[in-house]
PDB file of N, CA, C, O and CB in Angstrom:
ATOM      1  N   MET A   1      -3.199  -9.552  -8.673  1.00  0.00           N
ATOM      2  CA  MET A   1      -2.278  -9.794  -7.575  1.00  0.00           C
ATOM      3  C   MET A   1      -3.258  -9.291  -6.028  1.00  0.00           C
ATOM      4  O   MET A   1      -4.042  -8.382  -5.754  1.00  0.00           O
ATOM      5  CB  MET A   1      -0.685  -8.748  -7.919  1.00  0.00           C
ATOM      6  N   ASN A   2      -2.576 -10.643  -5.199  1.00  0.00           N
ATOM      7  CA  ASN A   2      -3.118 -10.451  -3.666  1.00  0.00           C
ATOM      8  C   ASN A   2      -2.338  -9.876  -2.634  1.00  0.00           C
ATOM      9  O   ASN A   2      -1.391 -10.646  -2.476  1.00  0.00           O
ATOM     10  CB  ASN A   2      -3.450 -11.675  -3.083  1.00  0.00           C
ATOM     11  N   ILE A   3      -2.262  -9.125  -2.016  1.00  0.00           N
ATOM     12  CA  ILE A   3      -1.934  -8.550  -0.953  1.00  0.00           C
ATOM     13  C   ILE A   3      -1.759  -9.521  -0.039  1.00  0.00           C
ATOM     14  O   ILE A   3      -2.750 -10.185   0.262  1.00  0.00           O
ATOM     15  CB  ILE A   3      -2.750  -7.632  -0.599  1.00  0.00           C
ATOM     16  N   PRO A   4      -0.311  -9.851   0.676  1.00  0.00           N
ATOM     17  CA  PRO A   4      -0.392 -10.712   1.695  1.00  0.00           C
ATOM     18  C   PRO A   4      -1.118 -10.463   3.263  1.00  0.00           C
ATOM     19  O   PRO A   4      -1.208  -9.319   3.709  1.00  0.00           O
ATOM     20  CB  PRO A   4       0.890 -10.979   1.801  1.00  0.00           C
ATOM     21  N   GLU A   5      -1.457 -11.271   3.787  1.00  0.00           N
ATOM     22  CA  GLU A   5      -2.017 -11.049   4.618  1.00  0.00           C
ATOM     23  C   GLU A   5      -1.576 -11.671   5.948  1.00  0.00           C
ATOM     24  O   GLU A   5      -1.320 -12.869   6.064  1.00  0.00           O
ATOM     25  CB  GLU A   5      -3.046 -11.235   4.225  1.00  0.00           C
ATOM     26  N   TYR A   6      -1.489 -10.577   7.164  1.00  0.00           N
ATOM     27  CA  TYR A   6      -0.830 -10.660   7.996  1.00  0.00           C
ATOM     28  C   TYR A   6      -1.669 -10.476   9.604  1.00  0.00           C
ATOM     29  O   TYR A   6      -2.263  -9.433   9.878  1.00  0.00           O
ATOM     30  CB  TYR A   6       0.166  -9.782   7.569  1.00  0.00           C
ATOM     31  N   LYS A   7      -1.624 -11.191  10.186  1.00  0.00           N
ATOM     32  CA  LYS A   7      -2.703 -11.864  11.357  1.00  0.00           C
ATOM     33  C   LYS A   7      -2.747  -9.989  12.337  1.00  0.00           C
ATOM     34  O   LYS A   7      -3.679  -9.279  12.717  1.00  0.00           O
ATOM     35  CB  LYS A   7      -1.628 -13.845  12.688  1.00  0.00           C
ATOM     36  N   ALA A   8      -1.438  -9.871  12.386  1.00  0.00           N
ATOM     37  CA  ALA A   8      -1.647  -8.138  13.118  1.00  0.00           C
ATOM     38  C   ALA A   8      -1.947  -7.162  12.358  1.00  0.00           C
ATOM     39  O   ALA A   8      -2.308  -6.061  12.774  1.00  0.00           O
ATOM     40  CB  ALA A   8      -0.420  -7.462  13.762  1.00  0.00           C
ATOM     41  N   ALA A   9      -1.837  -7.444  11.296  1.00  0.00           N
ATOM     42  CA  ALA A   9      -2.511  -6.458  10.358  1.00  0.00           C
ATOM     43  C   ALA A   9      -3.425  -6.558   9.241  1.00  0.00           C
ATOM     44  O   ALA A   9      -3.065  -6.704   8.073  1.00  0.00           O
ATOM     45  CB  ALA A   9      -1.703  -5.903   9.863  1.00  0.00           C
ATOM     46  N   LYS A  10      -4.612  -6.477   9.639  1.00  0.00           N
ATOM     47  CA  LYS A  10      -5.619  -6.516   8.145  1.00  0.00           C
ATOM     48  C   LYS A  10      -6.307  -5.237   7.492  1.00  0.00           C
ATOM     49  O   LYS A  10      -7.192  -5.401   6.652  1.00  0.00           O
ATOM     50  CB  LYS A  10      -6.947  -7.446   8.416  1.00  0.00           C
ATOM     51  N   ASN A  11      -5.914  -4.004   7.865  1.00  0.00           N
ATOM     52  CA  ASN A  11      -6.549  -3.473   7.254  1.00  0.00           C
ATOM     53  C   ASN A  11      -5.527  -2.341   6.812  1.00  0.00           C
ATOM     54  O   ASN A  11      -4.355  -2.386   7.187  1.00  0.00           O
ATOM     55  CB  ASN A  11      -7.728  -3.257   7.882  1.00  0.00           C
ATOM     56  N   TYR A  12      -5.921  -1.514   6.152  1.00  0.00           N
ATOM     57  CA  TYR A  12      -4.602  -1.014   5.043  1.00  0.00           C
ATOM     58  C   TYR A  12      -5.504   0.280   4.408  1.00  0.00           C
ATOM     59  O   TYR A  12      -6.668   0.377   4.019  1.00  0.00           O
ATOM     60  CB  TYR A  12      -4.017  -2.501   3.499  1.00  0.00           C
ATOM     61  N   PHE A  13      -4.349   1.231   4.508  1.00  0.00           N
ATOM     62  CA  PHE A  13      -5.012   2.887   4.757  1.00  0.00           C
ATOM     63  C   PHE A  13      -4.039   3.103   3.093  1.00  0.00           C
ATOM     64  O   PHE A  13      -2.948   2.594   2.839  1.00  0.00           O
ATOM     65  CB  PHE A  13      -4.277   4.212   6.821  1.00  0.00           C
ATOM     66  N   ILE A  14      -4.845   3.979   2.212  1.00  0.00           N
ATOM     67  CA  ILE A  14      -4.158   4.767   0.927  1.00  0.00           C
ATOM     68  C   ILE A  14      -5.573   5.447   0.539  1.00  0.00           C
ATOM     69  O   ILE A  14      -6.711   5.123   0.878  1.00  0.00           O
ATOM     70  CB  ILE A  14      -3.335   3.632  -0.514  1.00  0.00           C
ATOM     71  N   SER A  15      -5.167   6.386  -0.197  1.00  0.00           N
ATOM     72  CA  SER A  15      -6.151   7.381  -0.470  1.00  0.00           C
ATOM     73  C   SER A  15      -6.959   7.256  -1.719  1.00  0.00           C
ATOM     74  O   SER A  15      -6.266   7.116  -2.727  1.00  0.00           O
ATOM     75  CB  SER A  15      -5.530   8.601  -0.490  1.00  0.00           C
ATOM     76  N   PRO A  16      -8.264   7.271  -1.909  1.00  0.00           N
ATOM     77  CA  PRO A  16      -8.318   7.008  -2.882  1.00  0.00           C
ATOM     78  C   PRO A  16      -8.182   7.524  -4.461  1.00  0.00           C
ATOM     79  O   PRO A  16      -8.749   7.072  -5.456  1.00  0.00           O
ATOM     80  CB  PRO A  16      -8.957   6.709  -2.585  1.00  0.00           C
ATOM     81  N   GLN A  17      -7.289   8.561  -4.357  1.00  0.00           N
ATOM     82  CA  GLN A  17      -5.943   8.472  -5.650  1.00  0.00           C
ATOM     83  C   GLN A  17      -5.343   7.835  -6.141  1.00  0.00           C
ATOM     84  O   GLN A  17      -5.225   7.594  -7.343  1.00  0.00           O
ATOM     85  CB  GLN A  17      -5.049   8.833  -5.650  1.00  0.00           C
ATOM     86  N   GLY A  18      -4.674   7.307  -4.947  1.00  0.00           N
ATOM     87  CA  GLY A  18      -3.468   6.272  -4.981  1.00  0.00           C
ATOM     88  C   GLY A  18      -4.100   5.079  -5.305  1.00  0.00           C
ATOM     89  O   GLY A  18      -3.442   4.277  -5.967  1.00  0.00           O
ATOM     90  N   LEU A  19      -5.887   4.617  -4.797  1.00  0.00           N
ATOM     91  CA  LEU A  19      -6.099   3.465  -4.762  1.00  0.00           C
ATOM     92  C   LEU A  19      -6.453   3.177  -6.927  1.00  0.00           C
ATOM     93  O   LEU A  19      -6.373   2.216  -7.691  1.00  0.00           O
ATOM     94  CB  LEU A  19      -7.487   3.242  -3.369  1.00  0.00           C
ATOM     95  N   GLN A  20      -6.756   4.357  -7.032  1.00  0.00           N
ATOM     96  CA  GLN A  20      -7.342   4.191  -8.697  1.00  0.00           C
ATOM     97  C   GLN A  20      -6.133   3.949  -9.483  1.00  0.00           C
ATOM     98  O   GLN A  20      -5.972   3.018 -10.272  1.00  0.00           O
ATOM     99  CB  GLN A  20      -8.170   5.668  -9.417  1.00  0.00           C
ATOM    100  N   ILE A  21      -5.267   4.908  -9.184  1.00  0.00           N
ATOM    101  CA  ILE A  21      -3.891   4.436  -9.831  1.00  0.00           C
ATOM    102  C   ILE A  21      -3.906   3.054  -9.831  1.00  0.00           C
ATOM    103  O   ILE A  21      -4.394   2.423 -10.769  1.00  0.00           O
ATOM    104  CB  ILE A  21      -2.581   4.909  -9.088  1.00  0.00           C
ATOM    105  N   ILE A  22      -3.256   2.356  -8.546  1.00  0.00           N
ATOM    106  CA  ILE A  22      -3.167   1.244  -8.586  1.00  0.00           C
ATOM    107  C   ILE A  22      -4.092   0.417  -9.259  1.00  0.00           C
ATOM    108  O   ILE A  22      -3.476  -0.530  -9.748  1.00  0.00           O
ATOM    109  CB  ILE A  22      -3.032   1.003  -7.603  1.00  0.00           C
ATOM    110  N   LEU A  23      -5.611   0.343  -9.561  1.00  0.00           N
ATOM    111  CA  LEU A  23      -6.438  -0.726 -10.126  1.00  0.00           C
ATOM    112  C   LEU A  23      -6.571  -0.047 -11.831  1.00  0.00           C
ATOM    113  O   LEU A  23      -7.066  -0.781 -12.687  1.00  0.00           O
ATOM    114  CB  LEU A  23      -8.122  -0.923  -9.115  1.00  0.00           C
ATOM    115  N   ASN A  24      -6.104   1.358 -12.218  1.00  0.00           N
ATOM    116  CA  ASN A  24      -6.090   1.723 -13.186  1.00  0.00           C
ATOM    117  C   ASN A  24      -4.562   0.982 -13.551  1.00  0.00           C
ATOM    118  O   ASN A  24      -4.572   0.729 -14.756  1.00  0.00           O
ATOM    119  CB  ASN A  24      -6.413   3.190 -13.208  1.00  0.00           C
ATOM    120  N   ASN A  25      -3.577   0.657 -13.075  1.00  0.00           N
ATOM    121  CA  ASN A  25      -1.969   0.470 -13.896  1.00  0.00           C
ATOM    122  C   ASN A  25      -1.805  -0.755 -14.410  1.00  0.00           C
ATOM    123  O   ASN A  25      -1.464  -1.732 -13.744  1.00  0.00           O
ATOM    124  CB  ASN A  25      -0.614   0.623 -12.953  1.00  0.00           C
ATOM    125  N   LYS A  26      -2.143  -0.760 -16.140  1.00  0.00           N
ATOM    126  CA  LYS A  26      -1.950  -2.446 -16.753  1.00  0.00           C
ATOM    127  C   LYS A  26      -0.591  -2.286 -16.530  1.00  0.00           C
ATOM    128  O   LYS A  26       0.013  -1.796 -17.484  1.00  0.00           O
ATOM    129  CB  LYS A  26      -2.413  -2.979 -18.574  1.00  0.00           C
ATOM    130  N   SER A  27       0.367  -2.681 -15.096  1.00  0.00           N
ATOM    131  CA  SER A  27       1.710  -3.165 -15.426  1.00  0.00           C
ATOM    132  C   SER A  27       2.421  -3.947 -16.182  1.00  0.00           C
ATOM    133  O   SER A  27       2.242  -5.095 -15.776  1.00  0.00           O
ATOM    134  CB  SER A  27       2.026  -3.471 -14.793  1.00  0.00           C
ATOM    135  N   THR A  28       3.163  -3.933 -17.107  1.00  0.00           N
ATOM    136  CA  THR A  28       3.835  -4.891 -17.832  1.00  0.00           C
ATOM    137  C   THR A  28       4.999  -5.562 -16.928  1.00  0.00           C
ATOM    138  O   THR A  28       5.662  -6.476 -17.420  1.00  0.00           O
ATOM    139  CB  THR A  28       4.375  -4.226 -19.120  1.00  0.00           C
ATOM    140  N   THR A  29       5.290  -5.045 -15.405  1.00  0.00           N
ATOM    141  CA  THR A  29       6.405  -5.411 -15.196  1.00  0.00           C
ATOM    142  C   THR A  29       6.828  -6.821 -14.837  1.00  0.00           C
ATOM    143  O   THR A  29       5.899  -7.560 -14.510  1.00  0.00           O
ATOM    144  CB  THR A  29       6.714  -4.676 -14.446  1.00  0.00           C
ATOM    145  N   GLN A  30       8.170  -7.392 -14.834  1.00  0.00           N
ATOM    146  CA  GLN A  30       8.441  -8.659 -14.800  1.00  0.00           C
ATOM    147  C   GLN A  30       8.670  -9.038 -13.501  1.00  0.00           C
ATOM    148  O   GLN A  30       9.168 -10.153 -13.346  1.00  0.00           O
ATOM    149  CB  GLN A  30       9.423  -8.973 -15.591  1.00  0.00           C
ATOM    150  N   PHE A  31       8.270  -7.959 -11.918  1.00  0.00           N
ATOM    151  CA  PHE A  31       8.123  -7.890 -10.644  1.00  0.00           C
ATOM    152  C   PHE A  31       7.332  -8.381 -10.158  1.00  0.00           C
ATOM    153  O   PHE A  31       6.220  -8.101 -10.605  1.00  0.00           O
ATOM    154  CB  PHE A  31       8.083  -7.040 -10.257  1.00  0.00           C
ATOM    155  N   TYR A  32       7.386  -9.421  -8.939  1.00  0.00           N
ATOM    156  CA  TYR A  32       5.899  -9.104  -8.330  1.00  0.00           C
ATOM    157  C   TYR A  32       5.799  -8.257  -7.162  1.00  0.00           C
ATOM    158  O   TYR A  32       6.683  -8.215  -6.305  1.00  0.00           O
ATOM    159  CB  TYR A  32       5.193 -10.359  -7.901  1.00  0.00           C
ATOM    160  N   GLY A  33       4.323  -7.327  -7.104  1.00  0.00           N
ATOM    161  CA  GLY A  33       3.731  -6.857  -6.477  1.00  0.00           C
ATOM    162  C   GLY A  33       4.758  -5.038  -6.804  1.00  0.00           C
ATOM    163  O   GLY A  33       4.768  -4.101  -6.006  1.00  0.00           O
ATOM    164  N   GLN A  34       5.419  -5.071  -8.063  1.00  0.00           N
ATOM    165  CA  GLN A  34       5.972  -3.684  -8.161  1.00  0.00           C
ATOM    166  C   GLN A  34       4.852  -2.363  -8.134  1.00  0.00           C
ATOM    167  O   GLN A  34       3.880  -2.453  -8.884  1.00  0.00           O
ATOM    168  CB  GLN A  34       6.796  -3.665  -9.563  1.00  0.00           C
ATOM    169  N   ASP A  35       4.986  -1.255  -7.345  1.00  0.00           N
ATOM    170  CA  ASP A  35       4.297  -0.621  -7.441  1.00  0.00           C
ATOM    171  C   ASP A  35       3.020  -0.986  -6.514  1.00  0.00           C
ATOM    172  O   ASP A  35       2.232  -0.079  -6.245  1.00  0.00           O
ATOM    173  CB  ASP A  35       4.274  -0.507  -8.615  1.00  0.00           C
ATOM    174  N   VAL A  36       2.805  -2.255  -6.034  1.00  0.00           N
ATOM    175  CA  VAL A  36       1.837  -2.249  -4.989  1.00  0.00           C
ATOM    176  C   VAL A  36       2.609  -2.793  -3.328  1.00  0.00           C
ATOM    177  O   VAL A  36       2.280  -2.399  -2.210  1.00  0.00           O
ATOM    178  CB  VAL A  36       0.533  -3.358  -5.596  1.00  0.00           C
ATOM    179  N   LEU A  37       3.473  -3.591  -3.615  1.00  0.00           N
ATOM    180  CA  LEU A  37       4.159  -4.150  -2.591  1.00  0.00           C
ATOM    181  C   LEU A  37       5.162  -3.376  -2.219  1.00  0.00           C
ATOM    182  O   LEU A  37       5.731  -3.431  -1.129  1.00  0.00           O
ATOM    183  CB  LEU A  37       4.590  -5.335  -2.847  1.00  0.00           C
ATOM    184  N   TRP A  38       5.510  -2.304  -3.514  1.00  0.00           N
ATOM    185  CA  TRP A  38       7.089  -2.406  -3.405  1.00  0.00           C
ATOM    186  C   TRP A  38       7.142  -1.372  -4.360  1.00  0.00           C
ATOM    187  O   TRP A  38       6.183  -1.267  -5.124  1.00  0.00           O
ATOM    188  CB  TRP A  38       7.966  -3.905  -3.782  1.00  0.00           C
ATOM    189  N   THR A  39       8.345  -0.375  -4.484  1.00  0.00           N
ATOM    190  CA  THR A  39       8.419   0.906  -5.623  1.00  0.00           C
ATOM    191  C   THR A  39       9.973   1.136  -5.490  1.00  0.00           C
ATOM    192  O   THR A  39      10.750   0.704  -4.638  1.00  0.00           O
ATOM    193  CB  THR A  39       7.370   2.546  -5.192  1.00  0.00           C
ATOM    194  N   THR A  40      10.245   2.119  -6.822  1.00  0.00           N
ATOM    195  CA  THR A  40      11.255   2.655  -6.129  1.00  0.00           C
ATOM    196  C   THR A  40      11.073   4.304  -7.053  1.00  0.00           C
ATOM    197  O   THR A  40      11.888   5.209  -7.236  1.00  0.00           O
ATOM    198  CB  THR A  40      12.881   1.598  -6.264  1.00  0.00           C
ATOM    199  N   ASP A  41      10.070   4.189  -7.350  1.00  0.00           N
ATOM    200  CA  ASP A  41       9.950   5.579  -7.937  1.00  0.00           C
ATOM    201  C   ASP A  41       9.005   6.415  -6.312  1.00  0.00           C
ATOM    202  O   ASP A  41       8.019   5.916  -5.769  1.00  0.00           O
ATOM    203  CB  ASP A  41       8.790   5.478  -9.855  1.00  0.00           C
ATOM    204  N   ILE A  42       9.689   7.714  -5.889  1.00  0.00           N
ATOM    205  CA  ILE A  42       9.358   8.320  -4.916  1.00  0.00           C
ATOM    206  C   ILE A  42       7.890   8.745  -5.122  1.00  0.00           C
ATOM    207  O   ILE A  42       7.151   8.845  -4.143  1.00  0.00           O
ATOM    208  CB  ILE A  42      10.279   9.307  -4.688  1.00  0.00           C
ATOM    209  N   ARG A  43       7.448   8.998  -6.370  1.00  0.00           N
ATOM    210  CA  ARG A  43       6.581   9.290  -6.625  1.00  0.00           C
ATOM    211  C   ARG A  43       5.047   8.704  -6.506  1.00  0.00           C
ATOM    212  O   ARG A  43       3.923   9.193  -6.385  1.00  0.00           O
ATOM    213  CB  ARG A  43       6.984   9.484  -7.392  1.00  0.00           C
ATOM    214  N   LYS A  44       5.709   7.180  -6.623  1.00  0.00           N
ATOM    215  CA  LYS A  44       3.985   6.656  -6.295  1.00  0.00           C
ATOM    216  C   LYS A  44       3.531   6.488  -4.718  1.00  0.00           C
ATOM    217  O   LYS A  44       4.266   6.689  -3.751  1.00  0.00           O
ATOM    218  CB  LYS A  44       3.700   4.950  -6.991  1.00  0.00           C
ATOM    219  N   GLU A  45       2.170   6.079  -4.681  1.00  0.00           N
ATOM    220  CA  GLU A  45       1.550   5.506  -3.520  1.00  0.00           C
ATOM    221  C   GLU A  45       1.548   4.063  -3.137  1.00  0.00           C
ATOM    222  O   GLU A  45       1.283   3.052  -3.789  1.00  0.00           O
ATOM    223  CB  GLU A  45       0.351   5.825  -3.588  1.00  0.00           C
ATOM    224  N   LEU A  46       1.953   4.266  -1.779  1.00  0.00           N
ATOM    225  CA  LEU A  46       1.740   2.351  -1.652  1.00  0.00           C
ATOM    226  C   LEU A  46       0.760   1.901  -0.435  1.00  0.00           C
ATOM    227  O   LEU A  46       0.594   2.608   0.560  1.00  0.00           O
ATOM    228  CB  LEU A  46       3.475   1.429  -1.201  1.00  0.00           C
ATOM    229  N   PRO A  47       0.190   0.761  -0.611  1.00  0.00           N
ATOM    230  CA  PRO A  47      -0.943   0.856   0.478  1.00  0.00           C
ATOM    231  C   PRO A  47       0.147   0.608   2.071  1.00  0.00           C
ATOM    232  O   PRO A  47       1.294   0.176   1.954  1.00  0.00           O
ATOM    233  CB  PRO A  47      -2.422  -0.700   0.132  1.00  0.00           C
ATOM    234  N   ILE A  48      -0.349   0.900   3.214  1.00  0.00           N
ATOM    235  CA  ILE A  48       0.102   1.043   4.424  1.00  0.00           C
ATOM    236  C   ILE A  48      -0.594  -0.100   5.182  1.00  0.00           C
ATOM    237  O   ILE A  48      -1.800  -0.317   5.060  1.00  0.00           O
ATOM    238  CB  ILE A  48      -0.135   2.431   4.944  1.00  0.00           C
ATOM    239  N   ARG A  49       0.142  -0.748   5.892  1.00  0.00           N
ATOM    240  CA  ARG A  49      -0.651  -1.632   7.164  1.00  0.00           C
ATOM    241  C   ARG A  49      -0.911  -0.961   7.955  1.00  0.00           C
ATOM    242  O   ARG A  49      -0.290   0.069   8.218  1.00  0.00           O
ATOM    243  CB  ARG A  49      -0.056  -2.670   7.904  1.00  0.00           C
ATOM    244  N   ILE A  50      -2.114  -1.464   8.665  1.00  0.00           N
ATOM    245  CA  ILE A  50      -2.154  -0.751   9.897  1.00  0.00           C
ATOM    246  C   ILE A  50      -3.082  -1.783  10.819  1.00  0.00           C
ATOM    247  O   ILE A  50      -4.031  -2.485  10.472  1.00  0.00           O
ATOM    248  CB  ILE A  50      -2.798   0.857   9.689  1.00  0.00           C
ATOM    249  N   GLY A  51      -2.446  -1.612  12.143  1.00  0.00           N
ATOM    250  CA  GLY A  51      -2.580  -2.747  12.888  1.00  0.00           C
ATOM    251  C   GLY A  51      -3.750  -2.556  13.624  1.00  0.00           C
ATOM    252  O   GLY A  51      -4.328  -1.469  13.646  1.00  0.00           O
ATOM    253  N   LEU A  52      -4.201  -3.715  14.334  1.00  0.00           N
ATOM    254  CA  LEU A  52      -5.629  -3.716  14.723  1.00  0.00           C
ATOM    255  C   LEU A  52      -5.531  -2.946  16.187  1.00  0.00           C
ATOM    256  O   LEU A  52      -6.684  -2.689  16.532  1.00  0.00           O
ATOM    257  CB  LEU A  52      -6.319  -5.373  14.793  1.00  0.00           C
ATOM    258  N   GLU A  53      -4.689  -2.539  17.059  1.00  0.00           N
ATOM    259  CA  GLU A  53      -4.942  -1.921  17.961  1.00  0.00           C
ATOM    260  C   GLU A  53      -3.259  -0.911  18.022  1.00  0.00           C
ATOM    261  O   GLU A  53      -2.393  -0.645  17.188  1.00  0.00           O
ATOM    262  CB  GLU A  53      -5.487  -3.010  19.196  1.00  0.00           C
ATOM    263  N   GLY A  54      -3.520  -0.535  19.829  1.00  0.00           N
ATOM    264  CA  GLY A  54      -2.657   0.544  20.163  1.00  0.00           C
ATOM    265  C   GLY A  54      -1.822   1.505  19.016  1.00  0.00           C
ATOM    266  O   GLY A  54      -2.534   2.178  18.270  1.00  0.00           O
ATOM    267  N   VAL A  55      -0.703   1.569  18.892  1.00  0.00           N
ATOM    268  CA  VAL A  55       0.500   2.685  18.258  1.00  0.00           C
ATOM    269  C   VAL A  55      -0.094   1.831  16.719  1.00  0.00           C
ATOM    270  O   VAL A  55      -0.521   2.523  15.795  1.00  0.00           O
ATOM    271  CB  VAL A  55       2.820   2.483  18.942  1.00  0.00           C
ATOM    272  N   ALA A  56      -0.073   1.028  16.658  1.00  0.00           N
ATOM    273  CA  ALA A  56      -0.236   0.693  14.863  1.00  0.00           C
ATOM    274  C   ALA A  56      -1.283   0.571  14.259  1.00  0.00           C
ATOM    275  O   ALA A  56      -1.338   0.120  13.115  1.00  0.00           O
ATOM    276  CB  ALA A  56       0.248  -0.469  14.363  1.00  0.00           C
ATOM    277  N   ALA A  57      -2.449   1.014  15.040  1.00  0.00           N
ATOM    278  CA  ALA A  57      -3.924   1.150  14.431  1.00  0.00           C
ATOM    279  C   ALA A  57      -3.879   3.047  14.210  1.00  0.00           C
ATOM    280  O   ALA A  57      -4.711   3.559  13.462  1.00  0.00           O
ATOM    281  CB  ALA A  57      -5.441   0.407  15.838  1.00  0.00           C
ATOM    282  N   GLU A  58      -3.068   3.729  14.780  1.00  0.00           N
ATOM    283  CA  GLU A  58      -2.585   5.219  14.434  1.00  0.00           C
ATOM    284  C   GLU A  58      -3.070   5.585  12.324  1.00  0.00           C
ATOM    285  O   GLU A  58      -2.462   5.114  11.363  1.00  0.00           O
ATOM    286  CB  GLU A  58      -0.289   5.176  14.854  1.00  0.00           C
ATOM    287  N   LYS A  59      -4.013   6.310  12.295  1.00  0.00           N
ATOM    288  CA  LYS A  59      -3.789   6.785  10.693  1.00  0.00           C
ATOM    289  C   LYS A  59      -2.043   7.273  10.658  1.00  0.00           C
ATOM    290  O   LYS A  59      -1.301   7.959  11.361  1.00  0.00           O
ATOM    291  CB  LYS A  59      -5.053   8.416  10.221  1.00  0.00           C
ATOM    292  N   PRO A  60      -1.952   6.596   9.603  1.00  0.00           N
ATOM    293  CA  PRO A  60      -0.323   7.090   9.021  1.00  0.00           C
ATOM    294  C   PRO A  60      -0.142   8.328   8.685  1.00  0.00           C
ATOM    295  O   PRO A  60      -1.116   8.924   8.225  1.00  0.00           O
ATOM    296  CB  PRO A  60       0.182   6.444   7.748  1.00  0.00           C
ATOM    297  N   THR A  61       1.013   8.967   8.810  1.00  0.00           N
ATOM    298  CA  THR A  61       1.267  11.101   8.773  1.00  0.00           C
ATOM    299  C   THR A  61       2.608  10.553   7.730  1.00  0.00           C
ATOM    300  O   THR A  61       3.523   9.771   7.990  1.00  0.00           O
ATOM    301  CB  THR A  61       1.996  12.484  11.066  1.00  0.00           C
ATOM    302  N   THR A  62       2.360  11.152   6.738  1.00  0.00           N
ATOM    303  CA  THR A  62       3.398  11.567   6.115  1.00  0.00           C
ATOM    304  C   THR A  62       4.269  12.964   6.210  1.00  0.00           C
ATOM    305  O   THR A  62       3.742  14.044   5.949  1.00  0.00           O
ATOM    306  CB  THR A  62       2.987  11.421   5.075  1.00  0.00           C
ATOM    307  N   LEU A  63       5.487  12.860   6.561  1.00  0.00           N
ATOM    308  CA  LEU A  63       6.600  13.780   6.475  1.00  0.00           C
ATOM    309  C   LEU A  63       7.500  14.213   5.778  1.00  0.00           C
ATOM    310  O   LEU A  63       8.518  13.525   5.857  1.00  0.00           O
ATOM    311  CB  LEU A  63       7.097  13.662   7.004  1.00  0.00           C
ATOM    312  N   ILE A  64       7.596  15.426   4.844  1.00  0.00           N
ATOM    313  CA  ILE A  64       8.405  15.614   3.975  1.00  0.00           C
ATOM    314  C   ILE A  64       9.285  16.904   4.319  1.00  0.00           C
ATOM    315  O   ILE A  64      10.174  17.267   3.549  1.00  0.00           O
ATOM    316  CB  ILE A  64       7.698  15.632   2.784  1.00  0.00           C
TER     317      ILE A  64
END
């Protein structure tokens, strides 16, 4: 599966654990991008697009 490319954001942020889960996931879902581009499971970690400059280039922070 390819993640769409955006001109304003070519970097992605994800933890090593989240990336490992995505790479090991042998998804049998019929929905494109599930658990990589979108999810309905609040326990899943998705990659976050990071901008090249300005506020969009800041490391993301999760608030709970």
